[in-house]
C-alpha positions as CSV (number, residue, x, y, z in Angstrom):
1,M,0.0,0.2,0.1
2,N,1.5,3.2,-1.1
3,A,1.9,6.6,0.9
4,R,-0.8,8.1,-1.0
5,V,-3.3,5.2,-0.1
6,L,-2.5,5.4,3.4
7,A,-2.9,8.9,3.7
8,L,-6.5,8.8,1.9
9,L,-7.1,5.9,4.5
10,A,-6.0,7.9,7.6
11,V,-8.4,10.9,6.4
12,S,-11.3,9.0,5.6
13,I,-11.2,7.4,9.2
14,A,-10.8,11.0,10.6
15,T,-13.8,11.8,8.6
16,V,-15.8,9.1,10.4
17,I,-14.5,10.0,13.7
18,Y,-15.7,13.2,12.9
19,G,-19.0,12.5,11.4
20,I,-19.7,10.7,14.8
21,T,-18.7,13.4,16.8
22,F,-21.4,15.7,15.8
23,T,-23.8,13.5,17.5
24,V,-21.7,12.5,20.6
25,A,-20.7,15.9,21.3
26,K,-24.2,17.3,21.2
27,E,-25.3,14.8,24.0
28,V,-22.7,16.3,26.4
29,M,-23.2,20.0,25.9
30,P,-24.6,22.2,27.2
31,L,-26.5,19.9,29.3
32,Y,-23.8,18.6,31.4
33,I,-20.7,20.6,30.3
34,K,-21.4,24.0,28.7
35,P,-19.4,24.7,25.2
36,Y,-16.3,26.6,26.2
37,G,-16.1,24.2,29.3
38,F,-16.1,21.1,27.3
39,I,-13.7,22.9,24.8
40,L,-11.1,23.4,27.6
41,L,-11.3,19.9,28.5
42,R,-10.8,18.5,24.9
43,V,-8.2,20.9,24.6
44,G,-6.0,20.0,27.9
45,G,-6.6,16.4,27.9
46,A,-5.2,16.3,24.4
47,A,-2.4,18.3,25.2
48,A,-1.2,16.1,28.1
49,V,-1.6,13.0,25.7
50,F,0.3,14.8,23.2
51,W,3.3,15.8,25.4
52,L,3.2,12.3,27.2
53,I,3.7,10.7,23.7
54,G,6.6,13.5,23.1
55,T,8.4,12.3,26.1
56,L,8.6,8.7,24.3
57,V,9.4,10.1,20.7
58,K,13.1,11.5,20.0
59,T,12.6,14.3,17.4
60,A,14.5,17.4,16.2
61,A,13.1,20.7,18.3
62,I,11.3,23.3,16.6
63,E,13.8,26.2,15.4
64,K,12.9,29.5,17.5
65,K,11.8,31.5,14.5
66,D,8.9,29.2,13.6
67,Y,7.1,28.9,17.2
68,K,5.1,32.3,16.0
69,F,3.9,30.4,13.1
70,V,2.9,27.3,15.5
71,A,1.3,30.0,17.5
72,V,-0.7,31.1,14.6
73,A,-1.7,27.5,13.4
74,A,-2.6,27.0,16.6
75,F,-5.1,30.1,16.8
76,F,-6.6,28.9,13.6
77,G,-6.5,25.1,14.2
78,V,-7.5,24.9,17.8
79,G,-8.6,28.0,19.5
80,L,-10.9,29.6,17.0
81,N,-11.7,26.5,15.2
82,M,-13.0,24.6,18.3
83,L,-14.4,27.3,20.0
84,T,-16.8,28.5,17.4
85,F,-17.4,24.8,16.7
86,F,-18.8,23.7,19.8
87,K,-20.4,27.0,20.5
88,G,-22.1,26.8,17.1
89,L,-22.9,23.0,17.7
90,S,-24.9,24.1,21.3
91,Y,-27.1,26.6,19.3
92,T,-27.9,24.4,16.1
93,T,-28.4,20.6,15.3
94,P,-25.6,18.1,14.7
95,I,-26.5,17.5,11.0
96,S,-26.9,21.8,10.3
97,A,-23.5,21.8,11.6
98,A,-22.0,19.0,9.6
99,V,-23.2,20.2,6.6
100,M,-21.9,23.8,7.0
101,M,-18.5,22.3,7.2
102,V,-18.7,21.5,3.7
103,T,-17.6,25.3,2.8
104,T,-14.3,24.2,3.8
105,P,-13.0,22.8,0.7
106,I,-14.0,25.8,-1.3
107,L,-12.2,28.0,1.2
108,V,-9.0,26.0,1.1
109,L,-9.2,26.2,-2.5
110,V,-9.4,30.2,-2.4
111,F,-6.4,30.4,0.8
112,S,-4.4,28.0,-1.4
113,S,-4.3,29.6,-4.5
114,I,-3.3,32.7,-2.7
115,Y,-0.8,31.4,-0.1
116,L,0.4,28.4,-1.6
117,R,-0.2,29.6,-5.3
118,E,-1.8,26.4,-6.1
119,K,-3.4,26.1,-9.6
120,L,-7.3,25.6,-9.7
121,H,-7.3,22.5,-12.3
122,S,-11.1,22.4,-13.9
123,K,-11.3,18.7,-12.6
124,K,-11.0,19.6,-9.1
125,V,-13.1,23.0,-9.2
126,L,-16.0,20.3,-10.5
127,G,-15.5,17.7,-8.1
128,V,-16.2,20.9,-5.3
129,I,-19.1,21.9,-7.3
130,I,-20.8,18.3,-7.3
131,G,-20.1,17.6,-4.0
132,L,-21.3,20.9,-3.2
133,I,-24.5,20.0,-4.8
134,G,-25.0,16.7,-2.8
135,A,-24.2,18.9,0.3
136,V,-27.1,21.4,-0.8
137,V,-29.1,18.5,-1.0
138,L,-28.4,17.4,2.8
139,I,-28.8,21.2,4.0
140,V,-32.2,21.7,2.7
141,Y,-33.4,18.4,4.0
142,G,-32.0,18.6,7.1
143,S,-33.1,22.0,7.4
144,T,-36.9,21.3,7.3
145,N,-36.8,17.8,8.9
146,E,-34.3,18.1,11.9
147,R,-35.2,19.2,15.4
148,Q,-34.6,22.8,15.8
149,G,-31.7,24.1,17.7
150,S,-32.1,26.9,20.3
151,N,-30.4,29.6,17.6
152,I,-30.2,28.0,14.2
153,M,-28.8,31.2,12.4
154,L,-26.2,32.1,15.2
155,G,-25.0,28.3,15.5
156,N,-24.5,27.9,11.5
157,L,-22.8,31.5,11.4
158,L,-20.0,30.1,14.0
159,V,-19.7,26.8,12.2
160,F,-19.1,28.5,9.1
161,V,-16.5,30.8,11.1
162,N,-14.9,27.5,12.1
163,A,-14.9,26.0,8.8
164,A,-13.0,29.0,7.3
165,S,-10.6,28.8,10.3
166,Y,-10.1,25.4,9.5
167,A,-9.3,26.0,6.1
168,I,-6.6,28.6,7.0
169,Y,-5.3,26.2,9.3
170,L,-5.0,23.2,6.9
171,V,-3.0,26.0,4.6
172,I,-0.5,27.3,6.6
173,T,0.4,23.9,8.4
174,K,1.6,22.2,5.2
175,K,4.9,23.9,5.1
176,L,5.3,23.3,9.0
177,I,4.6,19.6,8.9
178,A,6.9,18.8,6.3
179,K,9.7,20.3,8.2
180,Y,9.0,18.8,11.7
181,H,7.6,15.3,13.0
182,P,4.0,15.2,13.7
183,I,4.5,14.8,17.7
184,Q,6.7,17.6,17.9
185,F,4.9,19.6,16.0
186,V,1.3,18.7,17.4
187,K,2.3,19.0,21.1
188,W,3.2,22.6,20.7
189,L,0.3,23.1,18.6
190,Y,-1.6,22.3,21.7
191,L,0.0,23.9,24.5
192,F,-0.5,27.1,22.4
193,G,-4.2,26.3,21.9
194,L,-4.8,26.0,25.6
195,C,-3.4,29.0,26.3
196,F,-5.9,30.3,23.7
197,V,-9.2,28.6,25.0
198,L,-8.2,28.6,29.0
199,P,-9.6,32.2,29.5
200,F,-13.0,31.0,27.4
201,G,-13.4,27.8,29.4
202,F,-12.0,28.0,33.1
203,S,-15.5,29.6,34.2
204,E,-17.4,26.9,32.8
205,L,-15.2,24.1,33.6
206,A,-15.0,25.2,37.2
207,V,-19.0,24.9,37.5
208,V,-19.6,21.5,36.4
209,E,-21.2,19.0,38.7
210,W,-19.1,16.1,38.1
211,N,-20.9,13.4,40.7
212,T,-24.0,13.8,38.5
213,I,-22.7,13.1,35.3
214,P,-23.8,9.6,33.9
215,V,-21.0,6.9,33.1
216,S,-22.1,7.3,29.5
217,I,-21.6,11.1,29.3
218,Y,-18.0,10.4,30.7
219,L,-17.5,7.8,27.8
220,K,-18.5,10.2,25.2
221,A,-16.4,13.2,26.6
222,A,-13.4,10.6,26.7
223,F,-14.3,9.7,23.0
224,V,-14.1,13.5,22.1
225,V,-10.7,14.0,23.8
226,L,-9.1,11.2,22.5
227,F,-10.5,9.9,19.1
228,T,-11.6,13.4,17.7
229,T,-9.1,15.1,19.1
230,C,-5.8,13.2,19.3
231,I,-6.5,10.4,16.7
232,T,-7.5,12.5,14.0
233,Y,-5.2,15.2,14.3
234,L,-2.3,12.8,14.0
235,F,-4.3,11.2,10.7
236,N,-5.1,14.4,9.4
237,L,-1.2,15.5,9.9
238,F,0.0,12.3,8.2
239,A,-2.4,13.0,5.4
240,L,-1.4,16.5,5.1
241,S,2.7,15.3,4.9
242,K,1.5,13.4,1.5
243,L,-1.5,15.1,0.1
244,K,-2.6,18.9,-0.7
245,P,-4.5,20.7,1.6
246,T,-7.6,21.1,-0.8
247,T,-7.5,16.9,-1.2
248,V,-7.6,16.7,2.6
249,S,-10.2,19.4,2.9
250,V,-12.5,18.0,0.2
251,F,-13.4,15.0,2.9
252,I,-15.2,17.1,4.9
253,Y,-18.0,16.6,2.1
254,L,-18.4,13.1,3.7
255,Q,-19.3,14.2,7.2
256,P,-22.8,15.0,6.4
257,V,-23.2,11.4,5.0
258,V,-21.4,10.0,8.2
259,A,-23.7,11.9,10.5
260,T,-26.4,10.9,8.5
261,L,-25.4,6.8,8.7
262,Y,-25.0,7.3,12.5
263,A,-28.3,8.6,13.1
264,L,-29.5,5.5,11.0
265,L,-27.4,3.4,13.0
266,V,-28.9,4.6,16.6
267,G,-32.4,4.8,15.2
268,S,-33.2,8.5,15.2
269,D,-33.5,8.7,11.3
270,Q,-34.9,7.4,8.2
271,L,-33.4,6.8,4.7
272,N,-35.0,8.3,1.6
273,L,-34.4,9.0,-2.1
274,I,-33.0,12.5,-1.5
275,K,-29.9,11.1,1.2
276,I,-29.0,8.5,-1.6
277,T,-28.8,11.2,-4.3
278,A,-26.9,13.3,-2.0
279,T,-24.5,10.4,-0.8
280,I,-23.9,9.8,-4.6
281,F,-23.2,13.1,-5.5
282,I,-20.8,14.0,-2.6
283,F,-18.8,10.8,-3.4
284,I,-18.5,11.5,-6.9
285,G,-17.4,15.1,-5.7
286,V,-14.6,13.5,-3.7
287,F,-13.5,11.3,-6.4
288,L,-12.8,13.7,-8.6
289,V,-10.6,15.7,-6.0
290,T,-8.8,13.2,-5.2
291,T,-8.1,11.1,-8.1
292,Q,-5.0,12.4,-10.3
293,K,-3.1,11.9,-13.4
294,A,-0.6,9.1,-13.8
295,V,1.8,11.7,-14.9
296,S,1.4,14.6,-12.1
297,S,4.1,14.7,-9.8
298,N,2.0,16.7,-7.3
299,K,0.7,15.4,-4.0
């Protein structure tokens, strides 16, 4: 199995985890843990895990001149990204949040063309358009059939800000992860990220009544910390080291599909022709963006 296939497999697994998280995280907050408090728990837990792993892995230190770039990456990839996502998810519904994330590949195309000067090939643009058509079908269905959140418009706006923030993160980390070992990079990423989220989440985490939280909620919170944060970030970093940011970001199109399939699995939704059609469009879009000509030397 070559490196590109492994990278595509890694980002696919990360996408499945992300898709499940929309529902899992919604069950934890805001009833048991408020959004910013949950973010602090998530980032703090992940930082501890990554620094523990870092003690077991011998890697080259980050150069002093690059710390400022890691800090910027942490702001967009951890701080702003997670704060807006969880706050937005607390206001809107899991499916609405999932489908809003499909704007990320479009934003990545724009940022990559500016920052990395990537060429916009017609096939990739076509793939983004086709995938977006499928996503729009899911957006329309979800907005008319899902139970309403407390503030759908504000929630979706915050998730859109999260999508833009994640798009910027994908683009600016391309050069950093090519230079440093993933563990060395991610442990500093989360340490800086912890500094960004601490002022927002401390007060909310301090008022959590831990003795009243069911075991199932503890397990769901642990899932978000270990799988949604640690596993997915490592898998995405590996994928970014082998693929273009635009290729990695297009897998966000699969998140609404995974969110829907998970809802079917737990019996909270039904399958129909609209969802099947949307899924087909999304997979065609992913295929067009991730495939490339054999003669191409680009990742």
